[in-house]
PALUM-264030 format. One record per residue: z, y, x of N, C-alpha, C in turn; residue in one letter. Coordinates in steps of 0.1 Angstrom, whole numbers, padded with zeros to 4 digits, always signed. Example, Ala and Ser with C-alpha at 12.3 -4.5 7.8 and 13.67 -1.06 7.14 Angstrom:
<rs>
+0078-0057+0132+0078-0045+0123+0078-0033+0132A +0071-0022+0128+0071-0011+0137+0079+0000+0129S 
</rs>
This chain:
<rs>
+0976+1130+0405+0986+1129+0395+0990+1143+0390M +0997+1144+0379+1000+1157+0372+1012+1163+0380D +1010+1176+0384+1021+1183+0391+1033+1184+0383V +1032+1183+0370+1044+1184+0362+1053+1172+0363R +1048+1161+0369+1056+1149+0372+1061+1148+0386D +1060+1159+0393+1064+1160+0408+1075+1170+0410V +1086+1166+0416+1096+1175+0420+1096+1178+0435D +1091+1169+0443+1091+1170+0458+1077+1167+0463V +1072+1176+0472+1059+1174+0478+1061+1171+0493I +1055+1160+0497+1055+1156+0512+1042+1158+0518A +1039+1169+0524+1026+1171+0530+1024+1163+0543P +1012+1159+0545+1008+1152+0558+0994+1158+0562N +0994+1167+0571+0982+1174+0575+0977+1170+0589F +0979+1157+0592+0974+1152+0604+0968+1139+0601K +0955+1137+0605+0947+1125+0601+0952+1113+0610R +0955+1116+0622+0957+1104+0631+0971+1098+0628R +0971+1085+0628+0984+1078+0625+0994+1081+0636L +1006+1084+0631+1017+1088+0640+1030+1083+0634S +1041+1084+0642+1054+1080+0637+1057+1088+0624G +1054+1101+0623+1056+1109+0611+1049+1103+0599V +1036+1100+0601+1028+1094+0591+1034+1081+0586T +1038+1073+0596+1044+1060+0592+1057+1061+0584S +1065+1071+0588+1077+1074+0580+1074+1077+0566T +1064+1086+0564+1060+1090+0550+1055+1078+0542I +1047+1069+0548+1041+1058+0541+1052+1048+0537I +1062+1046+0545+1073+1037+0542+1083+1043+0532Q +1086+1056+0534+1097+1062+0527+1093+1066+0512L +1081+1071+0510+1078+1076+0497+1079+1066+0486V +1074+1053+0488+1076+1043+0477+1091+1041+0474P +1099+1040+0484+1113+1038+0482+1120+1050+0475K +1116+1062+0479+1121+1074+0472+1117+1073+0457Q +1105+1070+0454+1101+1069+0440+1109+1058+0433R +1111+1047+0439+1118+1036+0432+1132+1040+0429A +1138+1049+0437+1152+1054+0436+1153+1066+0427M +1142+1071+0421+1142+1081+0412+1138+1095+0417G +1134+1097+0429+1129+1110+0434+1114+1110+0431T +1110+1121+0423+1096+1122+0419+1089+1129+0430R +1085+1122+0440+1078+1127+0452+1064+1123+0452V +1055+1132+0457+1041+1129+0459+1037+1135+0472A +1026+1129+0478+1021+1133+0491+1009+1142+0488V +1005+1150+0498+0993+1158+0498+0988+1158+0512V +0975+1156+0514+0969+1157+0527+0962+1144+0531G +0954+1143+0542+0946+1132+0546+0954+1121+0553P +0948+1110+0556+0953+1100+0564+0964+1091+0558G +0965+1091+0545+0975+1083+0538+0969+1073+0529L +0975+1062+0526+0969+1052+0518+0968+1056+0503P +0958+1051+0496+0956+1055+0482+0967+1050+0473D +0975+1040+0478+0986+1035+0470+0997+1045+0468S +0998+1056+0476+1009+1065+0474+1005+1075+0463L +1015+1080+0456+1013+1090+0446+1008+1103+0453P +0997+1108+0449+0990+1118+0457+0986+1131+0448T +0988+1142+0454+0983+1155+0448+0971+1159+0457L +0961+1165+0451+0950+1170+0458+0953+1185+0461R +0946+1190+0472+0948+1204+0476+0945+1213+0464M +0935+1210+0456+0932+1219+0445+0942+1218+0433R +0952+1209+0434+0962+1208+0424+0973+1218+0427D +0974+1223+0440+0986+1231+0444+0987+1244+0436L +0976+1251+0433+0977+1264+0425+0984+1262+0411P +0984+1250+0406+0990+1247+0393+1006+1247+0394R +1011+1248+0407+1025+1249+0408+1031+1262+0402L +1022+1272+0401+1026+1285+0395+1030+1283+0380W +1021+1275+0373+1022+1275+0359+1026+1261+0352R +1030+1252+0361+1034+1239+0355+1048+1235+0360A +1058+1241+0354+1072+1239+0359+1077+1225+0357P +1072+1217+0347+1077+1204+0344+1092+1204+0342G +1099+1194+0349+1113+1193+0347+1121+1201+0358N +1114+1207+0367+1120+1214+0378+1117+1229+0378A +1127+1238+0379+1125+1252+0380+1118+1255+0393A +1121+1248+0403+1115+1249+0416+1111+1235+0422V +1102+1235+0431+1099+1222+0437+1103+1223+0452R +1104+1212+0458+1108+1211+0472+1095+1207+0480V +1092+1214+0491+1081+1212+0500+1088+1206+0513W +1086+1193+0516+1093+1187+0527+1083+1185+0539H +1084+1194+0548+1075+1195+0560+1081+1187+0572A +1073+1181+0580+1077+1174+0592+1070+1179+0604R +1061+1188+0603+1054+1194+0615+1052+1209+0613R +1049+1216+0624+1046+1230+0622+1034+1233+0613N +1024+1224+0614+1012+1226+0605+1015+1224+0591V +1027+1218+0587+1031+1217+0573+1041+1227+0570E +1049+1232+0579+1058+1243+0576+1051+1256+0572M +1040+1259+0580+1033+1272+0578+1027+1273+0564L +1020+1263+0559+1015+1264+0545+1026+1265+0535P +1038+1259+0537+1049+1261+0528+1054+1275+0528G +1055+1281+0540+1059+1295+0540+1049+1304+0533V +1036+1302+0535+1026+1310+0528+1027+1308+0513I +1028+1295+0508+1029+1293+0494+1041+1299+0488L +1052+1299+0495+1064+1305+0489+1065+1320+0490R +1062+1325+0503+1065+1339+0506+1054+1348+0503D +1041+1343+0504+1030+1352+0502+1024+1350+0488V +1023+1337+0484+1017+1335+0470+1028+1334+0460L +1041+1334+0464+1052+1335+0455+1053+1323+0446R +1050+1311+0451+1051+1299+0443+1066+1295+0443M +1071+1289+0432+1085+1285+0431+1088+1273+0440P +1090+1275+0453+1092+1264+0462+1105+1266+0470L +1111+1255+0474+1121+1255+0484+1116+1247+0496R +1118+1251+0508+1113+1245+0520+1123+1237+0528L +1120+1225+0531+1128+1216+0539+1120+1211+0551V +1126+1211+0563+1119+1207+0575+1127+1196+0582F +1121+1185+0585+1127+1175+0594+1122+1176+0608T +1131+1177+0617+1128+1178+0631+1132+1165+0639S +1123+1160+0646+1126+1148+0655+1125+1152+0670A +1121+1164+0672+1118+1169+0686+1131+1169+0695S +1130+1165+0707+1141+1166+0716+1137+1174+0729Q +1133+1186+0726+1129+1196+0736+1131+1210+0730R +1131+1220+0739+1133+1234+0734+1121+1238+0726R +1123+1244+0715+1113+1248+0706+1106+1261+0711H +1093+1262+0708+1086+1274+0711+1091+1285+0702T +1087+1298+0705+1091+1309+0696+1085+1307+0683R +1072+1302+0682+1065+1300+0670+1073+1290+0661W +1077+1279+0667+1084+1269+0659+1097+1274+0654T +1104+1282+0663+1117+1288+0659+1115+1297+0647K +1104+1305+0648+1101+1314+0637+1100+1307+0624F +1092+1296+0624+1090+1288+0612+1103+1282+0607L +1111+1276+0616+1123+1269+0613+1133+1278+0606I +1134+1291+0611+1143+1300+0605+1140+1304+0590R +1128+1301+0586+1123+1304+0572+1125+1292+0563R +1131+1281+0568+1133+1269+0560+1146+1271+0551M +1146+1265+0540+1158+1265+0531+1168+1255+0536D +1164+1244+0542+1172+1234+0548+1165+1227+0559A +1173+1224+0570+1167+1217+0582+1174+1204+0584V +1166+1194+0586+1172+1180+0589+1168+1176+0603I +1178+1170+0610+1176+1164+0623+1176+1149+0622A +1168+1142+0629+1167+1128+0628+1177+1121+0637T +1184+1128+0645+1195+1122+0654+1204+1133+0659S +1215+1130+0664+1224+1140+0669+1218+1146+0682R +1211+1139+0689+1204+1145+0701+1194+1155+0697R +1186+1152+0686+1177+1162+0681+1184+1174+0676T +1195+1173+0669+1203+1184+0664+1207+1193+0675A +1210+1189+0687+1214+1197+0698+1204+1207+0702D +1191+1205+0698+1180+1214+0702+1177+1224+0691Y +1184+1223+0679+1182+1232+0668+1192+1244+0669L +1187+1256+0666+1195+1268+0666+1199+1273+0652E +1197+1264+0642+1201+1268+0629+1210+1256+0623V +1217+1259+0613+1225+1248+0607+1216+1237+0602E +1220+1225+0604+1212+1214+0601+1220+1202+0596N +1214+1192+0590+1220+1180+0586+1213+1168+0593T +1221+1159+0599+1215+1147+0605+1213+1136+0595V +1201+1132+0594+1197+1121+0585+1188+1112+0593V +1193+1101+0598+1186+1092+0606+1176+1083+0598M +1165+1080+0604+1155+1072+0597+1161+1058+0594H +1156+1052+0583+1160+1039+0579+1148+1029+0581G +1151+1017+0578+1141+1006+0579+1140+0998+0566I +1128+0993+0563+1127+0984+0551+1131+0970+0555D +1144+0967+0551+1150+0954+0555+1144+0942+0547T +1136+0945+0537+1129+0934+0530+1117+0930+0539D +1109+0940+0543+1097+0937+0551+1101+0932+0565R +1111+0939+0571+1115+0935+0585+1128+0927+0583F +1127+0914+0585+1138+0905+0583+1136+0892+0591S +1147+0885+0594+1145+0873+0603+1137+0862+0596P +1130+0854+0604+1122+0843+0598+1132+0832+0595P +1128+0823+0586+1135+0811+0584+1135+0802+0596A +1124+0802+0603+1122+0794+0615+1114+0801+0625D +1120+0805+0636+1113+0813+0646+1101+0806+0653R +1102+0793+0655+1091+0785+0660+1079+0786+0651A +1082+0785+0638+1071+0786+0628+1065+0800+0628E +1073+0810+0630+1069+0824+0630+1059+0826+0642A +1063+0820+0653+1054+0821+0665+1040+0814+0662R +1041+0802+0657+1028+0796+0654+1020+0803+0644A +1026+0811+0635+1019+0818+0625+1010+0829+0630A +1015+0835+0642+1007+0846+0648+0999+0841+0660V +0998+0828+0662+0990+0822+0673+0997+0820+0686G +1010+0821+0686+1018+0819+0699+1023+0805+0700L +1026+0801+0712+1031+0787+0714+1045+0786+0707H +1047+0777+0698+1060+0776+0691+1072+0772+0699P +1069+0766+0711+1081+0761+0719+1085+0771+0730A +1077+0782+0732+1080+0792+0742+1089+0803+0737R +1095+0810+0746+1103+0822+0742+1094+0834+0745R +1096+0845+0737+1088+0856+0739+1096+0869+0739Y +1092+0878+0748+1098+0892+0748+1086+0901+0745V +1088+0911+0736+1077+0919+0732+1079+0934+0734G +1068+0941+0735+1068+0955+0736+1057+0960+0726C +1060+0967+0716+1051+0971+0705+1050+0987+0705F +1037+0991+0703+1035+1006+0702+1022+1009+0709G +1018+1022+0708+1005+1026+0714+1006+1024+0730R +0995+1020+0735+0995+1017+0750+0991+1029+0757I +1001+1035+0763+0999+1047+0771+1011+1050+0780R +1010+1059+0790+1021+1061+0799+1033+1066+0792R +1032+1075+0783+1044+1081+0776+1052+1070+0770Q +1045+1059+0765+1052+1048+0758+1058+1038+0768K +1056+1040+0781+1062+1032+0792+1056+1018+0792G +1044+1016+0787+1038+1002+0788+1037+0997+0802T +1034+1006+0811+1033+1002+0825+1046+0998+0831D +1057+1004+0827+1070+1000+0832+1073+0986+0826V +1070+0984+0814+1072+0970+0808+1064+0960+0816F +1052+0963+0819+1043+0953+0826+1049+0950+0840V +1053+0961+0847+1059+0958+0860+1072+0951+0859D +1080+0953+0849+1093+0946+0847+1090+0931+0844A +1080+0928+0836+1077+0914+0833+1071+0907+0845M +1063+0914+0853+1058+0908+0865+1069+0904+0874I +1080+0912+0874+1092+0908+0882+1100+0897+0876A +1101+0898+0863+1111+0889+0856+1105+0875+0853A +1093+0874+0848+1088+0862+0843+1088+0850+0853L +1085+0853+0866+1085+0841+0875+1099+0835+0876P +1109+0842+0873+1123+0837+0873+1127+0830+0860R +1118+0831+0850+1121+0825+0837+1108+0818+0832H +1105+0806+0837+1093+0799+0834+1090+0796+0819P +1101+0796+0811+1099+0792+0797+1095+0805+0788D +1094+0816+0794+1092+0829+0787+1078+0834+0789W +1073+0841+0779+1061+0849+0780+1063+0863+0774S +1054+0872+0777+1055+0886+0771+1043+0889+0762A +1046+0897+0752+1036+0901+0743+1035+0916+0742V +1024+0922+0744+1022+0937+0742+1012+0939+0730I +1018+0945+0720+1010+0947+0708+1009+0962+0705A +0997+0967+0702+0995+0981+0699+0981+0986+0702G +0979+0998+0697+0965+1004+0698+0963+1010+0711R +0951+1009+0717+0947+1017+0728+0936+1026+0725T +0938+1039+0725+0927+1048+0722+0917+1049+0733T +0906+1055+0731+0895+1055+0741+0900+1063+0753S +0908+1073+0751+0913+1081+0763+0923+1074+0772S +0928+1062+0767+0938+1054+0774+0932+1041+0778H +0919+1039+0776+0913+1026+0779+0915+1022+0794A +0913+1032+0802+0914+1030+0816+0928+1026+0820G +0938+1032+0814+0952+1028+0816+0954+1014+0813F +0949+1009+0802+0951+0995+0798+0944+0986+0808E +0932+0990+0812+0925+0981+0822+0933+0980+0835Q +0939+0991+0839+0947+0991+0851+0959+0981+0850E +0965+0981+0838+0976+0972+0836+0972+0958+0836L +0960+0955+0830+0955+0942+0830+0952+0937+0844R +0948+0947+0852+0945+0943+0866+0958+0939+0874G +0969+0946+0871+0981+0943+0877+0986+0929+0873R +0984+0926+0860+0988+0913+0855+0979+0902+0861V +0966+0904+0862+0958+0895+0869+0961+0892+0883S +0964+0903+0890+0968+0902+0905+0981+0894+0906A +0989+0894+0896+1002+0887+0897+1000+0872+0892A +0988+0869+0887+0986+0856+0883+0993+0852+0870G +0995+0863+0861+1002+0861+0849+0994+0863+0836L +0981+0862+0837+0972+0865+0825+0976+0856+0813E +0981+0844+0816+0984+0835+0804+0998+0837+0799D +1006+0846+0806+1020+0848+0802+1023+0863+0798R +1015+0872+0801+1016+0886+0796+1004+0889+0788I +1006+0889+0775+0995+0888+0765+0993+0902+0759L +0981+0907+0759+0977+0919+0752+0970+0915+0739F +0977+0917+0728+0973+0911+0715+0967+0921+0705V +0966+0934+0710+0959+0944+0702+0968+0950+0691G +0962+0957+0682+0969+0964+0670+0969+0954+0658E +0980+0954+0651+0981+0946+0639+0988+0953+0628H +0982+0952+0616+0989+0959+0605+1001+0951+0600T +1001+0938+0601+1013+0930+0598+1022+0928+0610A +1026+0939+0615+1034+0939+0628+1047+0932+0626I +1053+0932+0613+1065+0926+0610+1065+0911+0613H +1053+0905+0612+1052+0891+0615+1053+0888+0630E +1049+0898+0638+1050+0896+0653+1065+0898+0657W +1072+0907+0651+1087+0908+0654+1094+0895+0651Y +1090+0888+0640+1097+0876+0637+1095+0865+0647K +1084+0866+0655+1081+0856+0665+1088+0859+0679A +1095+0870+0680+1101+0874+0692+1116+0868+0694L +1120+0867+0706+1134+0864+0710+1141+0876+0716D +1133+0886+0721+1138+0898+0727+1128+0909+0726L +1133+0921+0724+1124+0932+0723+1127+0943+0733F +1117+0949+0739+1119+0960+0749+1112+0972+0744V +1120+0983+0744+1114+0997+0740+1114+1005+0753A +1103+1005+0761+1103+1011+0774+1099+1026+0775P +1099+1033+0764+1094+1047+0764+1100+1056+0775Q +1091+1065+0780+1096+1076+0788+1100+1088+0780R +1094+1089+0768+1098+1100+0759+1096+1095+0745W +1104+1099+0736+1103+1096+0722+1110+1106+0713E +1104+1108+0701+1111+1117+0692+1122+1110+0685G +1120+1100+0678+1130+1091+0672+1128+1077+0677F +1117+1070+0672+1114+1057+0676+1119+1046+0667G +1111+1041+0659+1115+1031+0649+1115+1016+0654L +1108+1014+0665+1106+1000+0669+1119+0993+0672T +1129+0999+0678+1141+0991+0680+1147+0987+0667P +1147+0996+0657+1152+0992+0643+1144+0981+0637L +1131+0981+0639+1123+0971+0633+1126+0957+0639E +1128+0957+0652+1132+0945+0659+1146+0940+0655A +1156+0949+0654+1169+0946+0651+1170+0940+0637M +1162+0946+0627+1162+0941+0614+1156+0927+0613A +1149+0922+0623+1144+0909+0624+1153+0900+0632C +1165+0905+0635+1175+0897+0642+1172+0895+0657G +1165+0905+0663+1161+0904+0677+1169+0915+0685V +1175+0911+0696+1182+0921+0704+1172+0930+0711P +1177+0942+0715+1168+0952+0721+1173+0957+0734V +1164+0958+0744+1166+0965+0756+1158+0978+0755V +1164+0990+0755+1157+1002+0752+1161+1013+0763A +1152+1021+0766+1154+1033+0775+1162+1043+0767T +1169+1052+0775+1178+1062+0769+1170+1074+0766D +1161+1073+0756+1153+1084+0751+1153+1084+0736V +1148+1094+0729+1148+1095+0715+1161+1092+0709G +1162+1085+0698+1174+1081+0692+1179+1067+0696A +1173+1062+0706+1176+1048+0710+1191+1045+0712F +1197+1054+0719+1211+1052+0722+1220+1053+0710S +1215+1059+0699+1222+1060+0686+1219+1048+0677E +1208+1040+0681+1205+1028+0673+1210+1016+0680L +1208+1014+0693+1212+1002+0700+1226+1004+0706V +1235+0995+0703+1248+0996+0709+1248+0988+0722V +1250+0996+0733+1249+0990+0746+1259+0979+0748D +1254+0967+0752+1263+0955+0754+1267+0948+0741G +1262+0953+0730+1265+0946+0717+1253+0941+0710V +1244+0951+0707+1231+0947+0701+1219+0947+0711T +1222+0949+0723+1212+0950+0734+1217+0958+0746G +1208+0965+0752+1212+0973+0764+1204+0986+0764A +1210+0996+0769+1204+1009+0772+1202+1011+0787I +1190+1015+0791+1187+1016+0805+1180+1030+0807I +1180+1035+0820+1173+1047+0823+1158+1045+0821P +1151+1056+0816+1136+1055+0815+1129+1054+0828P +1118+1047+0828+1109+1047+0840+1113+1038+0851G +1124+1030+0849+1129+1021+0860+1126+1007+0857E +1115+1001+0863+1111+0988+0860+1122+0978+0865A +1128+0981+0876+1138+0971+0882+1150+0970+0872E +1155+0981+0867+1166+0981+0857+1161+0973+0844A +1149+0975+0840+1144+0969+0828+1143+0954+0830M +1138+0949+0842+1137+0935+0845+1151+0929+0845A +1161+0936+0851+1174+0930+0852+1181+0929+0838A +1179+0940+0830+1185+0940+0816+1179+0929+0807A +1166+0928+0808+1159+0918+0800+1162+0904+0805A +1163+0903+0818+1166+0890+0824+1180+0884+0820G +1189+0893+0818+1202+0889+0814+1202+0882+0800A +1193+0887+0792+1192+0881+0778+1183+0869+0779Y +1173+0869+0787+1163+0858+0788+1170+0845+0794M +1181+0847+0802+1187+0836+0809+1199+0831+0801S +1203+0837+0790+1216+0834+0784+1213+0833+0769D +1212+0820+0764+1209+0818+0750+1220+0823+0741D +1232+0821+0744+1243+0825+0736+1244+0840+0735E +1243+0847+0746+1244+0861+0747+1233+0867+0738K +1221+0861+0739+1209+0867+0732+1211+0864+0717R +1216+0853+0713+1218+0850+0699+1229+0858+0692Q +1239+0860+0700+1250+0868+0695+1246+0883+0693T +1238+0888+0703+1233+0902+0702+1223+0903+0690A +1215+0893+0688+1206+0893+0677+1213+0894+0664G +1224+0886+0662+1232+0886+0650+1238+0900+0648Q +1243+0906+0658+1249+0919+0657+1238+0930+0654E +1227+0928+0660+1216+0937+0657+1212+0937+0643A +1211+0925+0637+1207+0923+0623+1218+0930+0614L +1230+0927+0617+1241+0933+0609+1241+0948+0609R +1239+0954+0621+1238+0969+0622+1226+0975+0615R +1215+0968+0616+1203+0974+0609+1205+0974+0594A +1210+0963+0589+1212+0962+0575+1223+0971+0569R +1234+0972+0577+1245+0980+0572+1243+0995+0574E +1238+0999+0585+1237+1013+0589+1224+1020+0587D +1213+1012+0587+1200+1018+0587+1190+1013+0576F +1195+1009+0564+1185+1006+0554+1177+1018+0549P +1165+1016+0545+1157+1027+0541+1163+1034+0529L +1170+1026+0520+1176+1032+0509+1186+1043+0512E +1193+1041+0523+1203+1051+0528+1196+1064+0531K +1185+1064+0538+1177+1076+0541+1172+1083+0529E +1167+1075+0519+1162+1080+0507+1173+1087+0499A +1185+1081+0499+1196+1087+0491+1200+1100+0497E +1201+1100+0511+1205+1113+0517+1196+1124+0515M +1183+1121+0515+1172+1131+0513+1173+1136+0498L +1176+1127+0489+1177+1131+0475+1188+1141+0473A +1199+1139+0480+1210+1149+0479+1207+1162+0484R +1199+1162+0495+1195+1175+0501+1185+1182+0492I +1176+1175+0486+1166+1181+0477+1173+1187+0465Y +1183+1180+0460+1190+1185+0448+1198+1198+0452A +1203+1198+0464+1211+1210+0468+1202+1222+0470R +1190+1220+0476+1181+1232+0478+1175+1236+0465V +1171+1227+0457+1165+1230+0444+1174+1238+0435A +1187+1236+0436+1197+1243+0428+1200+1257+0433S +1195+1260+0445+1197+1273+0452+1209+1273+0461G +1215+1261+0462+1227+1260+0471+1224+1255+0485A +1211+1253+0487+1207+1246+0500+1202+1255+0511G +1201+1268+0508+1197+1277+0519+1207+1276+0530S +1202+1272+0542+1211+1270+0553+1215+1284+0560E +1225+1283+0568+1230+1296+0574+1219+1301+0583A +1219+1314+0586+1209+1320+0595+1211+1314+0609P +1201+1318+0618+1201+1312+0631+1213+1316+0640A +1220+1327+0636+1231+1331+0644+1243+1321+0642S +1243+1313+0631+1253+1303+0629+1247+1290+0631R +1252+1282+0640+1247+1269+0644+1258+1259+0641R +1254+1249+0633+1263+1238+0630+1256+1226+0627A +1260+1214+0631+1254+1202+0627+1263+1194+0618N +1258+1187+0608+1266+1179+0600+1258+1167+0596R +1265+1157+0591+1259+1144+0586+1264+1142+0572S +1255+1137+0564+1258+1134+0550+1264+1120+0550I 
</rs>
C-alpha cells in the first residue's frame, strides 16, 4: 500500500506465531475500522492486513502524506532497534512507541532501547512495575463479536465433535511446561473421577521440541485410565468455537507475559480458574468471575476447578459475571481507542515520556 496512506507502522519481525503476533492480527483491523491509518510490515502475518514492504520504508523520507511524522509501534527488541536506526541514524520523521508485556527485570540492552522510545506502554500494572521509565497502562482487549456465548452450549459441543450432554473443562494454548499443561493434566486426573459427568479438553499446538512432553502427558492419562475423558484435540484456527463448547476454563501457566486466553473464555460466558501469573489476576476477579490460584500446584487447581464443576449455580453465576466484565472492561475497541490517543500525543510532539530518572505509571 502507499506509505502516504499510513500514519502508524506496526512491525512484526518474528515469523513464529506468538501472543504478540496474535495481538497485531486482531488489533490492526479494529484500529483501521476506528480511523487509525495503521499498516504492518514484516513476515508471518496474513495477507488480509494492510501491509508495507521493507522496500517501501525509504519512502518515509519523501512521502509525508497527512502526517508530519509517523508512529513506529514496536512490541519486541527486534522491532525497537530498527525504529531507533530509522529515526536516529537515517533521520526519518518517526516517533517510537513500545509496548512491554514482560514481567521480569530487563537486560541492559532492553533498557537502552526503552529509554530511546517516545512513549512506553505496559500491558498490565504488574508489567509497569518492571519499567524504569514513565509509562501508560493499556490492557489488551478482546473481539467480543468473535468471542461470544453460544445460543445453545449443547449444540456448540456437538459442532466441534464433543458429546452434547457432557460438561467440559478446557485448557487452550501451546503444549509445553511453561504453559502448565502438565499441571492441568495432573489436576484433571485428580478431579475427574469425582465428577463423572465431566471431561477435559486440551487444545493447542505441540512443536517438535515438545513432542516428548506431550507423549509423557498422554502416558499419565493412559495410566489413569482417562483416555476417553482427557482429550488432546490439537491446534484449531476456529478456537472461538471450542470456547463456546466449554463450561469451565483453566489457565494453568507457570509464566505468562499477558495471556489472552482467560479473556477469550470470559467473553464466551465461561468462568476461569487461572494461576497468578501475567495479567490473570487483573482479568479474573477471584470469587466472582472465577478463581486465582498459585502457579504449579495441581492440588489447588483440582480443588478450585472442582468447586465449579460440582456447583451449577456457582458456575453459571460466575460465567455471567465473566461475560459482563469482558464486554464492559476489555472490548478490543477500548484498546484501539487508547492507542489512538497515545499515537496522537506522540505525533504532535507531546508524547516524549520522561527520562528514566523519573518513573511513573498511569492509565488512560
